[in-house]
N, C-alpha and C positions, 0 to 999 in steps of 0.2 A: 352232751353230744351236740353236734352241729348237723342240722338236716337241711339239705337244699332241695326244694320242690321245683322240678323241671317240667313245665307245661308245654304240650304239643300245640302249636298254633298254625299248623300246616293247612293246605287247601283241602286235604281229605277229611280233616276234622271239621272244617267249616261246612262241608257239604254233607256230613253224616247226620242222619236223623237220630241215632242212638248215642253217639259220642261226639256231638257238636261241641263247639268251643265253650258254650255256656255250661255244658255238663262238665267239661274239663275244668273250667273256672270254679264251679261249685265244689268239686272234689278237692281242688287245690286249696281253696279257702278253708274247707273243713279240716284238712290235714294240717295246715299251718296253725290253725287255732288249737288243734288237739296237741300238737308238739309244744306250743307255748304254754299250755295249761299245766305242763309238768314242772313249771317253776324256772328259776334262773339257771338251773343246771342244763337247760335245753335252750338252743337257739335255732332260729329258722331264717332261711333266705329264699328268694324266689328268682327263677330265670325262665326263659321261654326259648323255643327253637322251632325252626322250619328249615329253610335252606341255610340260614346262619343261626347263631344263638346270641342272646343278649341278657344282661343282668337287669332284672326288674327291681330288685331290692337287695341291699346288703343283709348280713345276718344281724338279727336283733333278738333280745330276750323277751320275756313276757310283757315288759313295759312298752314294747313297740308293736304289740299285736294289732292295734287299730291302724297304724300306719301301713303295716304289711297288707292287711286285708283291703285297705283303700287302694293300694298300688295294684293289687290283683284285679280289682274292679275297673281300674283305668286302662288295662291292657287292650290295645287295638290290634287284633290278630293280623299278622303279616300275610298269612294264607298263601304260602309258596310250598315248594316240594319238601318232603320229610327227610332230613339228613340226621338220623339218630346218632351216628358216630360223631358228628360235629357237636351235637348237643352234649354228649358225654365228655368229650375233650374239653369243652367249655367249662363243664362242671368241675373237672379235675383242676383246671387253672384257677377257678374261683375259690376252691377250698384252700389253695396254696397262695392266694393273693392276700397280703397283709392288709390291704386297703378295703377288702370286702367285709371285714368284721369276723371272719373265720378265726377260730382260736388255735392257730398253728404256732403257738407260743412255746417257749422253753421253760422248764422248771429251774430251781435254784442251782442244779448241777449242769445246766446247759443241755439237758436231754429233752426230747419231744414230750410234750404233755399228753397224758392219756385221755384225749378227747375223741370219742368215737365219731366218725364221719359217715353219714348215710345220705345216699342220693335216691330220691323218689321221683320216678319218671311216670307221668300220667299221659298216656298216648293211646291212639287207636292201633298202634303197631303196624301201620301200613307204610313200611319203610321204602324209601326210594334210593337210598345209597346202597353200595355193594356189601354183601355179607362179610367179605374179608376185611373191609374197613370197620364194620361193627365188631367183629371178633377181636381185632387189634385194640379197639377202644375198650372192650370188656376186660381184656388182659391188662391194659394200662390202668384201668380202674382198680383191679385187684392188687396190682403191684403197688399202687398208691395207698392201699389199706382202706379203701372206701367201700362200704357195703351198698348193695343195690336192692331197691324195692320197686316193683312195677305194678301199675294198676291198669286194668283192661287189656293187658298183653303180657306175653312171657318171652324172654330171650330165646335164641336158638339153643337147641340141645347141645350144640358144640361150644357154647359160650363158656369161657373160663372165669366169668365174673362170680363174685361171692354174693349170690342171690339169697336174701333173707326171706322175702315174701313175694308171691305173685298173686295178686288179687284180680280175679276175672268176674266175679259175681257182682252184678250191679245192685247194691243194697243202698240203704239210706247213707248219704255221704258222711254224716257225723258218726253213725254207728261203725261204718267201715274204717273211718279214720281213727276212732278210738281203739278198735281192736288191733289195728296195725301198730299204733304207737305203743300200746300196752305190751306188745310182743318184743319190742326192742328198746324201749325207754327205761331209764332208771329214774327213780323218784327223788325229789329233793330231800326226803327223809333217809337217804342212804347214809351208812355209817360215816362218822367223821374220819378224815384221813389221819392215820396214826403217825407217831413220831418216826423219824428217820432211823432205820436200823443200823447195826454195825457194818462197817465197810467190809465187804467180802474180799477173798483172795483174788488176785488177778487171774482171769481165765486164760486158757491157751489161745494162741492166735487162731482165728478162724480161717477157713479155706477162702481162697479168692472168690469173690462173687462173680456171677455171670454178668455179661455185658447188659447194661440197662437198655430199656426200650427208648426209642426216639422221643425226645421231649415234645411237649405240646407246641403246636405251631404258634409262634409269637404274633403279636398284633403289629400291623404296619405302622411305623413311626410317622409322625407328622413331618412335612417338608421343612427343611432348615430355612433360616432366614437368608435373604439375599446378601451375598458378600459385599464388602466395601469395594469401591472403584479402585482399580490398580493404578500405580504410578505410571505416568506417561513414559514410554520408552525413548531411547536416544534417536536422533534423526538418522535416517538411512543415508547410505553413500549416494553421491551423484551418479546417475546412470550414464553409461557410455552413449556417445553421440550416435544417433541412428543413421542408417544408410541414406544416401541421397535419394530423394523421391524421384520417381519416374516423371518424364515429360507429360505435362497435362494434355488432355485431349483438345483437338482443334475445336474452337467454338463454332456454334452454328451460324450460318450466314444471316446477317441482320435483315431486318424487314426493309424492303425497298421504300425509299422515301417518296413522299408525294410531290407532284410537280408544283413549283411555286406559282404565285399569281402572275399574270402577264403584265409587263410594264406598260404604263400609259404613254401615249404619244408625246414627244418632246415639243417645247415651244420654239418659235423662230428666234434665231440669235439676235441679240441687240448689238449695235455697232460698238466696237470696243473703244475705249478712251485711249488717246495718244499717250504712249509711254514717255517717261522722263529721259533726258539725255544720258547716255552711258558714260562711264568713266573714260579719261584720256587713255589712248593706246600707248604701248611701250615704244621707245625709239627704235627705228628700223636699223638693220645692219649698215656698216660704213660702206660707201660706194668705192669702186676700185680706183677711181680717179683721185679721190681725196686721199686715199691711202698712198697712192703713187706719189703724189705731190708732196706729201709730208715727208717722204723718205728721200727726196732730192736734196743735194747739198745746196747750201745757201749760194745763190747767184744773183746777179743783178737782175732787176725786174725786166730790163730790156731784153736780156738774153732769154729770159723765160718767155717773153712774148714772142720773140723771134722764133724760138723753137716751136712754139705752139702754132705759129702761122705756117711754118714750114711743114 
Protein backbone atom coordinates (compact mmCIF):
# COMPACT_ATOMS: atom_id res chain seq x y z
CA UNK A 1 0.00 0.00 0.00
CA UNK A 2 0.93 3.64 -0.48
CA UNK A 3 0.05 6.03 2.36
CA UNK A 4 0.18 9.80 2.00
CA UNK A 5 0.25 11.71 5.30
CA UNK A 6 -1.33 15.17 4.82
CA UNK A 7 -0.52 17.66 7.63
CA UNK A 8 -2.60 20.76 8.39
CA UNK A 9 -0.23 23.77 8.74
CA UNK A 10 -2.94 26.48 8.78
CA UNK A 11 -3.18 29.47 11.10
CA UNK A 12 -5.89 27.86 13.27
CA UNK A 13 -3.54 24.96 14.01
CA UNK A 14 -0.70 27.32 14.83
CA UNK A 15 -2.87 29.19 17.38
CA UNK A 16 -4.46 26.10 18.99
CA UNK A 17 -3.31 24.99 22.42
CA UNK A 18 -4.45 21.36 21.94
CA UNK A 19 -3.82 20.72 18.25
CA UNK A 20 -0.88 23.07 17.58
CA UNK A 21 1.42 22.27 14.71
CA UNK A 22 3.93 20.56 16.99
CA UNK A 23 1.17 18.12 17.93
CA UNK A 24 0.28 17.67 14.23
CA UNK A 25 3.98 17.11 13.49
CA UNK A 26 4.30 14.54 16.31
CA UNK A 27 1.35 12.44 15.09
CA UNK A 28 2.55 12.73 11.48
CA UNK A 29 5.96 11.31 12.39
CA UNK A 30 4.44 8.51 14.49
CA UNK A 31 2.09 7.47 11.70
CA UNK A 32 4.82 7.61 9.03
CA UNK A 33 7.10 5.44 11.17
CA UNK A 34 4.31 2.95 11.88
CA UNK A 35 3.54 2.58 8.17
CA UNK A 36 7.16 1.98 7.23
CA UNK A 37 7.55 -0.60 10.03
CA UNK A 38 5.31 -2.85 7.92
CA UNK A 39 8.20 -3.58 5.54
CA UNK A 40 8.78 -2.97 1.85
CA UNK A 41 5.12 -3.74 1.04
CA UNK A 42 4.29 -0.31 2.46
CA UNK A 43 5.42 3.12 1.36
CA UNK A 44 4.77 6.56 2.82
CA UNK A 45 4.89 10.12 1.52
CA UNK A 46 4.25 13.45 3.24
CA UNK A 47 2.44 16.65 2.16
CA UNK A 48 1.07 19.69 3.97
CA UNK A 49 -1.73 22.18 3.27
CA UNK A 50 -3.27 25.49 4.28
CA UNK A 51 -4.44 27.92 1.56
CA UNK A 52 -2.36 25.88 -0.88
CA UNK A 53 -0.82 22.41 -0.68
CA UNK A 54 2.77 21.24 -1.15
CA UNK A 55 4.66 17.96 -1.37
CA UNK A 56 7.12 17.58 1.51
CA UNK A 57 8.52 14.18 0.53
CA UNK A 58 7.98 11.59 -2.21
CA UNK A 59 6.93 8.03 -1.33
CA UNK A 60 9.65 5.84 0.20
CA UNK A 61 9.83 2.40 1.72
CA UNK A 62 11.30 1.43 5.08
CA UNK A 63 14.82 2.28 3.95
CA UNK A 64 13.84 5.95 3.71
CA UNK A 65 12.28 6.35 7.13
CA UNK A 66 15.03 8.60 8.51
CA UNK A 67 14.83 10.94 5.55
CA UNK A 68 11.05 11.19 5.82
CA UNK A 69 11.11 11.96 9.55
CA UNK A 70 13.83 14.56 8.99
CA UNK A 71 11.74 16.32 6.33
CA UNK A 72 8.75 16.43 8.69
CA UNK A 73 10.98 18.03 11.33
CA UNK A 74 12.07 20.67 8.80
CA UNK A 75 8.53 21.86 7.95
CA UNK A 76 8.08 25.58 8.58
CA UNK A 77 4.28 26.11 8.80
CA UNK A 78 2.77 28.51 6.29
CA UNK A 79 -0.01 29.40 8.78
CA UNK A 80 -2.66 30.62 6.36
CA UNK A 81 -6.35 29.73 5.85
CA UNK A 82 -7.48 26.05 5.92
CA UNK A 83 -8.51 24.89 2.41
CA UNK A 84 -9.15 21.18 2.97
CA UNK A 85 -10.56 20.57 -0.52
CA UNK A 86 -7.37 21.88 -2.09
CA UNK A 87 -5.31 19.57 0.13
CA UNK A 88 -7.36 16.53 -0.96
CA UNK A 89 -7.09 17.43 -4.67
CA UNK A 90 -3.34 17.79 -4.22
CA UNK A 91 -3.26 14.31 -2.67
CA UNK A 92 -5.11 12.76 -5.65
CA UNK A 93 -2.66 14.41 -8.03
CA UNK A 94 0.31 13.14 -5.98
CA UNK A 95 -0.96 9.53 -5.98
CA UNK A 96 -1.19 9.66 -9.79
CA UNK A 97 2.12 11.42 -10.41
CA UNK A 98 4.78 9.00 -11.61
CA UNK A 99 7.54 11.27 -10.28
CA UNK A 100 6.23 11.15 -6.69
CA UNK A 101 7.25 7.53 -6.11
CA UNK A 102 3.65 6.30 -5.90
CA UNK A 103 3.25 2.79 -7.32
CA UNK A 104 0.68 3.57 -10.01
CA UNK A 105 2.41 1.03 -12.23
CA UNK A 106 0.97 -1.69 -14.47
CA UNK A 107 1.33 -5.46 -14.24
CA UNK A 108 2.55 -7.71 -17.07
CA UNK A 109 -0.87 -7.52 -18.73
CA UNK A 110 -0.96 -3.73 -18.72
CA UNK A 111 -3.53 -3.61 -15.91
CA UNK A 112 -3.38 -1.39 -12.83
CA UNK A 113 -1.40 -2.99 -10.02
CA UNK A 114 -3.37 -3.76 -6.87
CA UNK A 115 -1.67 -1.24 -4.58
CA UNK A 116 -4.05 0.16 -2.00
CA UNK A 117 -3.87 3.95 -1.72
CA UNK A 118 -4.69 5.60 1.61
CA UNK A 119 -4.80 9.29 2.51
CA UNK A 120 -4.34 10.23 6.18
CA UNK A 121 -5.38 13.82 6.99
CA UNK A 122 -4.19 15.16 10.36
CA UNK A 123 -6.07 18.42 10.98
CA UNK A 124 -8.05 20.38 13.55
CA UNK A 125 -11.01 20.29 11.11
CA UNK A 126 -11.50 24.06 11.21
CA UNK A 127 -12.23 24.33 7.49
CA UNK A 128 -12.33 27.73 5.78
CA UNK A 129 -13.31 26.50 2.30
CA UNK A 130 -16.93 25.89 1.25
CA UNK A 131 -18.62 22.60 2.09
CA UNK A 132 -19.66 22.02 -1.54
CA UNK A 133 -15.97 22.14 -2.52
CA UNK A 134 -15.08 19.58 0.16
CA UNK A 135 -17.95 17.28 -0.87
CA UNK A 136 -16.72 17.38 -4.46
CA UNK A 137 -13.18 16.59 -3.26
CA UNK A 138 -14.46 13.62 -1.19
CA UNK A 139 -16.29 12.29 -4.25
CA UNK A 140 -13.19 12.68 -6.44
CA UNK A 141 -11.19 10.81 -3.77
CA UNK A 142 -13.63 7.91 -3.79
CA UNK A 143 -13.79 7.78 -7.60
CA UNK A 144 -9.98 7.54 -7.63
CA UNK A 145 -10.16 4.51 -5.31
CA UNK A 146 -8.31 6.25 -2.47
CA UNK A 147 -9.30 5.45 1.13
CA UNK A 148 -9.50 8.24 3.73
CA UNK A 149 -8.31 8.27 7.34
CA UNK A 150 -8.80 11.35 9.55
CA UNK A 151 -7.20 12.23 12.88
CA UNK A 152 -8.71 14.83 15.27
CA UNK A 153 -11.69 15.51 12.96
CA UNK A 154 -14.36 13.73 10.92
CA UNK A 155 -15.75 14.54 7.47
CA UNK A 156 -19.29 15.86 6.98
CA UNK A 157 -22.07 13.30 7.31
CA UNK A 158 -22.86 14.12 3.66
CA UNK A 159 -19.38 13.13 2.51
CA UNK A 160 -19.22 10.38 -0.08
CA UNK A 161 -15.59 9.54 0.72
CA UNK A 162 -14.58 5.98 1.59
CA UNK A 163 -13.66 6.68 5.24
CA UNK A 164 -11.78 3.89 6.97
CA UNK A 165 -11.07 5.44 10.37
CA UNK A 166 -11.87 8.65 12.19
CA UNK A 167 -9.62 9.02 15.24
CA UNK A 168 -10.65 11.81 17.63
CA UNK A 169 -9.25 10.58 20.93
CA UNK A 170 -5.92 12.15 21.78
CA UNK A 171 -3.80 9.22 22.96
CA UNK A 172 -0.10 8.47 22.73
CA UNK A 173 0.89 9.20 19.10
CA UNK A 174 2.72 5.89 18.63
CA UNK A 175 -0.10 3.81 20.12
CA UNK A 176 -2.70 5.59 17.99
CA UNK A 177 -0.56 5.26 14.86
CA UNK A 178 0.00 1.55 15.47
CA UNK A 179 -3.71 0.84 15.97
CA UNK A 180 -4.58 2.76 12.83
CA UNK A 181 -1.95 1.02 10.70
CA UNK A 182 -2.89 -2.39 12.06
CA UNK A 183 -6.47 -1.89 10.91
CA UNK A 184 -5.62 -1.38 7.23
CA UNK A 185 -2.05 -2.56 6.61
CA UNK A 186 -1.11 -5.94 5.28
CA UNK A 187 2.13 -7.44 6.55
CA UNK A 188 5.19 -8.43 4.60
CA UNK A 189 4.43 -12.07 5.53
CA UNK A 190 1.38 -12.04 3.23
CA UNK A 191 1.01 -15.10 0.98
CA UNK A 192 3.15 -15.17 -2.10
CA UNK A 193 1.40 -14.22 -5.30
CA UNK A 194 0.22 -17.37 -7.14
CA UNK A 195 0.75 -18.27 -10.74
CA UNK A 196 -1.35 -16.73 -13.41
CA UNK A 197 -4.61 -18.59 -13.91
CA UNK A 198 -6.18 -19.75 -17.16
CA UNK A 199 -7.51 -17.02 -19.35
CA UNK A 200 -11.26 -16.65 -18.87
CA UNK A 201 -13.91 -16.16 -21.51
CA UNK A 202 -14.46 -12.68 -22.77
CA UNK A 203 -17.14 -10.97 -20.77
CA UNK A 204 -20.10 -9.10 -22.18
CA UNK A 205 -19.66 -5.48 -23.02
CA UNK A 206 -20.42 -3.30 -20.05
CA UNK A 207 -22.77 -0.37 -19.99
CA UNK A 208 -21.47 3.04 -20.86
CA UNK A 209 -19.95 4.65 -17.83
CA UNK A 210 -21.14 7.91 -16.37
CA UNK A 211 -19.34 11.12 -17.20
CA UNK A 212 -16.20 11.47 -15.14
CA UNK A 213 -15.62 14.20 -12.60
CA UNK A 214 -13.61 17.24 -13.65
CA UNK A 215 -9.89 16.58 -13.52
CA UNK A 216 -7.64 17.99 -10.84
CA UNK A 217 -6.63 21.54 -11.56
CA UNK A 218 -3.27 21.53 -13.32
CA UNK A 219 -0.24 23.48 -12.24
CA UNK A 220 0.66 26.69 -13.99
CA UNK A 221 3.41 26.11 -16.53
CA UNK A 222 6.57 28.16 -16.53
CA UNK A 223 6.79 31.07 -18.92
CA UNK A 224 8.27 30.15 -22.29
CA UNK A 225 11.58 31.50 -23.50
CA UNK A 226 11.70 34.74 -25.41
CA UNK A 227 11.30 34.18 -29.14
CA UNK A 228 13.99 35.03 -31.69
CA UNK A 229 14.01 38.48 -33.27
CA UNK A 230 11.90 38.57 -36.43
CA UNK A 231 13.26 39.38 -39.91
CA UNK A 232 13.11 43.06 -40.82
CA UNK A 233 10.10 43.82 -42.99
CA UNK A 234 10.29 45.60 -46.41
CA UNK A 235 10.50 49.37 -46.57
CA UNK A 236 7.16 51.13 -46.64
CA UNK A 237 5.88 53.13 -49.63
CA UNK A 238 6.76 56.82 -49.90
CA UNK A 239 4.01 58.88 -48.38
CA UNK A 240 1.97 61.44 -50.36
CA UNK A 241 3.13 65.05 -50.31
CA UNK A 242 1.48 66.86 -47.50
CA UNK A 243 -0.66 69.98 -48.05
CA UNK A 244 1.02 73.41 -48.28
CA UNK A 245 1.56 74.85 -44.88
CA UNK A 246 -0.32 77.95 -43.86
CA UNK A 247 1.40 81.36 -43.85
CA UNK A 248 3.48 81.87 -40.81
CA UNK A 249 2.52 84.34 -38.18
CA UNK A 250 3.90 87.87 -38.39
CA UNK A 251 6.93 88.19 -36.20
CA UNK A 252 6.95 90.42 -33.21
CA UNK A 253 8.31 93.97 -33.58
CA UNK A 254 12.01 94.06 -32.92
CA UNK A 255 13.47 95.82 -29.98
CA UNK A 256 14.17 99.52 -30.68
CA UNK A 257 17.84 100.11 -31.26
CA UNK A 258 19.88 102.29 -28.99
CA UNK A 259 21.04 105.77 -30.15
CA UNK A 260 24.60 105.74 -31.46
CA UNK A 261 27.33 107.86 -29.91
CA UNK A 262 27.51 111.55 -30.97
CA UNK A 263 30.11 112.37 -33.61
CA UNK A 264 33.10 114.41 -32.57
CA UNK A 265 33.61 117.90 -34.01
CA UNK A 266 35.49 117.95 -37.32
CA UNK A 267 38.93 119.71 -37.85
CA UNK A 268 39.44 122.82 -40.02
CA UNK A 269 40.10 121.90 -43.65
CA UNK A 270 43.63 122.03 -44.98
CA UNK A 271 44.19 123.96 -48.22
CA UNK A 272 43.97 121.54 -51.07
CA UNK A 273 46.89 120.79 -53.43
CA UNK A 274 46.60 122.10 -57.00
CA UNK A 275 45.37 119.43 -59.30
CA UNK A 276 47.25 118.28 -62.40
CA UNK A 277 46.31 119.60 -65.89
CA UNK A 278 43.32 117.88 -67.42
CA UNK A 279 43.43 116.08 -70.78
CA UNK A 280 43.07 118.03 -74.10
CA UNK A 281 39.51 118.72 -75.10
CA UNK A 282 37.84 117.38 -78.21
CA UNK A 283 37.86 119.56 -81.40
CA UNK A 284 34.89 121.89 -81.60
CA UNK A 285 32.30 121.77 -84.45
CA UNK A 286 33.22 123.32 -87.83
CA UNK A 287 32.32 127.03 -88.17
CA UNK A 288 29.78 128.09 -90.79
CA UNK A 289 32.23 130.23 -92.67
CA UNK A 290 34.75 127.51 -93.15
CA UNK A 291 32.05 125.22 -94.38
CA UNK A 292 30.79 127.75 -96.79
CA UNK A 293 34.21 128.51 -98.18
CA UNK A 294 35.03 124.90 -98.77
CA UNK A 295 31.95 124.43 -100.86
CA UNK A 296 32.63 127.35 -103.26
CA UNK A 297 33.94 126.55 -106.75
CA UNK A 298 37.48 127.18 -107.39
CA UNK A 299 37.99 130.89 -108.34
CA UNK A 300 40.81 133.07 -108.55
CA UNK A 301 41.93 134.54 -105.31
CA UNK A 302 41.24 138.04 -106.47
CA UNK A 303 37.69 137.34 -107.14
CA UNK A 304 37.39 135.85 -103.78
CA UNK A 305 38.85 138.87 -102.13
CA UNK A 306 36.69 141.20 -104.08
CA UNK A 307 33.62 139.34 -103.16
CA UNK A 308 34.55 139.40 -99.52
CA UNK A 309 35.17 143.12 -99.60
CA UNK A 310 31.91 143.73 -101.29
